[in-house]
Each structure stands twice: as structure tokens, then as C-alpha cells.
N, C-alpha and C positions, 0 to 999 in steps of 0.2 A: 600380524606384524607385516611391515612393508618388505617386499622382496628386495634384496640387494643386487639382483641381476638386471634390474631395469630402473628407469626413472619412476617415481611414484605417479600414479594416474588416478585422477579424481574426476567425477562426473557431476556436472551442474544440471539438474533437471528443472526445466522451465515449462509450465503449462502453456499451451498454445492459446493465443487470443488475437483479436483483430489488430492488424498492423504491428505485429510483434517486433519486426525489425526496425521500427521507428519508436518502439516503446522506451520511454524514459526510465521506467522502473527496471526493465530487463537489461537495458544498456548499462545502467549504473551498477547493477549487481555483477554483470559480466566484467565490467571494468575493474571493480574492486577485486574480484577473484583473480583477474589477469595480473594485477599489480603484485599479488603475492606469488604468482606462478614462478617468475624468474628467481625470486629470492629463495623459494623453496626447492628450486630445480625440479619442478613437477610439471606434468601435463594436465590441462583441464579440458575435458570434452563437454561441449554443450549439447544436451539432449532435449529437444523440443518435443513435447508430448501432446497427445490428444486430450484436450481439456475435459471433454464429456465422458471419455472412457478411461477411468482410472486403472482398470485392470491391465491396460496395455502400457502403463508407465514403466514397469519393471519387467525385463525379460531375462532370459538365462545369461545373455552376454553381459548385461550390466551387473548381474549378481555374482559373477565369477570372480572370487577373491584372488585368483591367480593373476588377473589382469587389471582389476579395478580395486583401488585401495580405500575408497570411500565415496559417499554421495552427499552432495548439498542439494536439498530441495528448496528451490527459490520460493515456492509456495506450495501448499498442499490442498487448497480448496476445502479446508476443514476435514480432510480425509486422513485421520490419524492412522487408520488401518494400513494404509499403503506404506507408512514409515515402519510400523510394527513388522510388516512382512519382510522388509529389508533387514531389520534388526534380527529377526529370527534366522535369517540366512548368515548371520555373523558379519554383516556389512556395517562398518562405521558410518554414522549419519549425523548431519546437522540440518535442522529445519530453519529457514529464514522467514521472517515476517509473521510468525505465529507464536503466541505465548501459550504454553501447554502445561497443564497441571500434572501430567504423567511424567515418569522419569525418562524423558526424551530430550535430547540436546537441542537447544534453540538459541538464536540471536534475533531479536525483534525490537520493535518500538511499541509503546503503549498507545495504540490507536484510540482507545476509548478516552483516556486521559487527555490526549491531544484535542479530540473533538469537544470535550467538555470545556476546555480552555477557549476554543474558538467561540462557542455559543455564549459563554460567560463574558467574553470580550464584547460581543454584539449587544448583550443585555446591558453591560456597563456603558455602552455608547447610546443607550436610550431605546433600543429596539425591543419590542415584545412580539411583533408579528414576524416570526423568523421561520423560514421554510428550509428544506434541505433537498438537494439532489443527491441521493445516496448512490454508493458504488455497488458493485456486484456482491450481494450478501451471501453468496456461496463461498466467498473468501472471508477469512477472519478480519482482514483490514476493512472491507466493506461493512461487515456486520458490526464490528466494534465502533466504527465511526458513527453509524446510525444509532447504536445504543448510547453512545456518549452524547449525541444531540438530544435524544429523548430524556436522558437522565438530567442533563443540565436544565432543561426547561422545567421538568418536574421539581427539581430542587428549588427553583425560583417561582413556583406556583404559576407557571405559564402553560396554558393548554393550547397545543398546536392543533388546528383543524386537520382532519384526515387528509384533505387535498394538499396540505403543506408538505406531506411526505411523498416525494416522487423518486423514481429510480432511473438512473442513467447508466448503471452497470459499468462505469469507467470508460464508456464508449461515446463517440461524438454524436451519432444519430439518435440514440435513445436519450442522451442528455439534452439534445436540442428539442426533442418532443416534450421532455419534462419541463424545460424552460418555458416553452410556449404555453403549456398548461398552467404553470404558476403565474406567468406575467399577464395572461389574458383573463385570469380569474377576477370575479367581482371584488372580492376582498384580497387584493394583491398584497403580498408580503412586503415589508420594508427592507428586509435583509434575507439573503440566502447563503447557506453554507453548502458549497459544492464539495463532494468528497474527493475530488481531484482537480488539478488546475486545468486539465483538458476540458472537463465538464464546465468549469467556471468560465472558460473562454467562450464556450458555446452559449452560455447564459448571457454573457456580456454582449455577444453579437446579436442575439435575439432581442435583448433590451434595446440596443441601438436601432434595430429594424422597427421597433414599436415606438420610437422617439422617446425612450426613457433614458435618463442620464444616470451614469454611475460616477460618483456615489450620491448625487443630489436626490435622485428618485429611488435608487435601489443600491443598497450596500451588498458587497459580494466578498466572500472569503473562499479561497480554494485550499488545496492540500498537495504538497510535493515540492514546491519551489522549482518547478520545471522551467528550464531556459526558454521554452516557448512563450512564457508570459512576458518576456522582454519585448516582444513584438506587439503587445497589446497597447491600445490607446490610453489605457489607464493602468497605473501600477497596482498590481493585484496583491492584496493581503493574502498570506498563505501560511502553511505550516511546512517548515523545512525538516526533512528527515535524513539521516546519514546513510544513504543507500550504498555509496561506494565503500564506506566503512563497514557496513553490514556484510557486503560481499567479501571484503578483504579479511575481516575477522573470521567469517565462515570458513574461508580457505585455510587460514593459519591454524585455527583451532581443530579443524578436521584433520589436518596433517598431524597434529600432536595426538589427537585421539587414536589415529591409525597406528601410531607408534607406542601407544599405551602410556603416554606422558601427561594425560589430562585427567583431572579429578572429575568424575561424572556423577550425576548428569550436569552438563554445561547449561546454564541458564543466564543469559545476558540480555538486559533491557537497555537499549541505547536511548539517549535523550532526543526529544523533538523541540523545535523552537517556533513559536508563533511570531511571524514577521508582520508587523503592522504597517500597512501602506495606504495609499490614498483612495483605495476602492471602498473604504468604510467611512461613513460620515456620522457624526453625532446628531441625533434628532430628539425632538420632544415627542414622546410616545403619543400616538393619536388615540 
């Protein structure tokens, strides 16, 4: 139960990654939690962790229920054990961006279903040579978007050559290298699903450098509906996910959990929306 001698204090744990302070995902999650903070009259502390060393994510300070009333994990890199450790200490927890079969509280989106919708849209537009630039598959978001890509192709009896599956890890430089590999291939794909908008923008830039036009020569779909895409020369088709809402609900439900007012386990899946824009063209399959 929350102590009445002080304001409730919650911790938002965010794994470290490249350029985190300009990260759309991290920024939107923090914004959502912050929107709830004043209404809840609570303090939210942001704890940026070492992505590679999960053992260091939780220390005695974070686990002291005298001072911390709950933890939101912005992502867990598929490491459920780190959440179980917090639960064993009696710490109320909510995991974001991960759907979990175990009795662990989460708020997430169905990344696999969203990726299937993207690929089926490309197929409906006449594409059969569809590649992907996958995200970091150590995260559930990256893994499930890749699984959705593969499942959609299999469902429609389309076999993607192994070189069509590349990895950008949600980062600019690896995504650029993946884009060069795809677009310089002898059997160049007609469409690419990039698992984030940042990677999709790198793909579009590489296409331009190779004198390829989007969407006339290459159709592109991203993921996130990141405001960065507004600066692109072509309006990018993408998947919108409610990140601010995820952060806001995470904070509000964690507050209720810490007060014993929530039916557990909490399992919420928020909707995503495929936004169709001019970066995808209808073609006659070659």
C-alpha cells in the first residue's frame, strides 16, 4: 500500500539505446506517464538502464517499497525474469510494449497483427516481391513484426528469398546498410516493410541516392507514425500506435495496482492503425 506520509513515487525503467534522448518511442512513453503524474499527484522517476546487462536494471534503491511504490518497464527486451524478480520483492509492476502469457501486468499493441496488416496491404496492391528491414529482434516489438511479415507471406503462398530479410535494429546506420543491400540486389524487391519510420526514412534516402523513385520504383511502409516523416519528400505509409496512451494508462493502472484497487493480472492490448499514404503504389506483379 502507498505510504500516506509522502507523494507516491513510481519509476519508469527504459533500456538504453542509440540516441535515446531523441527517441520517439521513449519520448512519447515519458510524455504519457507525465500527463498522469499531476493528476495522480505522484512523482515519476526515469531510470535509464544498460541494455546489455539486465542484471543491473534493478538495484536495492529501486526495490525499496518504503520509497518506491511501483515500476513501469517501458520494455524488457524479452527478459521476463527481470520482472519476476521485482514481483518477488513485492513491487507492483506494469510492462509496456510486451504481450505476456504469464500472469504479469502489461499494456501493449499487437505488433504481429499490425505487421500482417502491412504485408497484406502490399499484397493487395499487387506486390509479391516484398522485403523487410526488421527491428531489434531482442525486443518483442522487433521479433513480432518480423514474425508478422513472414506469416503474411506464408498465408498468401509467397516465398521471400533469404536476402529479402535484413536487419536494421531500429537504428539508422544498420538500416542504411540493410537498405543498400536490398536495393543493390539483382532481384530488387518492389516493396519493403521497414519495422520503424526511422529505418524507412533511411531506405527512402538510399533509394534516392540510387535514382530509384518512391513509390514508382519502390513502395515503402514504415511503423510508428513518427513526426520525423513530415520532413520526408514523400508521404510515408505507416502504422500508428498509441504510445502516449500506453504511457498514460501504464501510470494510471500502476497507481491503482499499488493501492490494491485493480483486478489482476492487468492485460490491455491497444489498437494500431495502418495509415495509407503515397509511398505505396499499385503495380502489376512482375
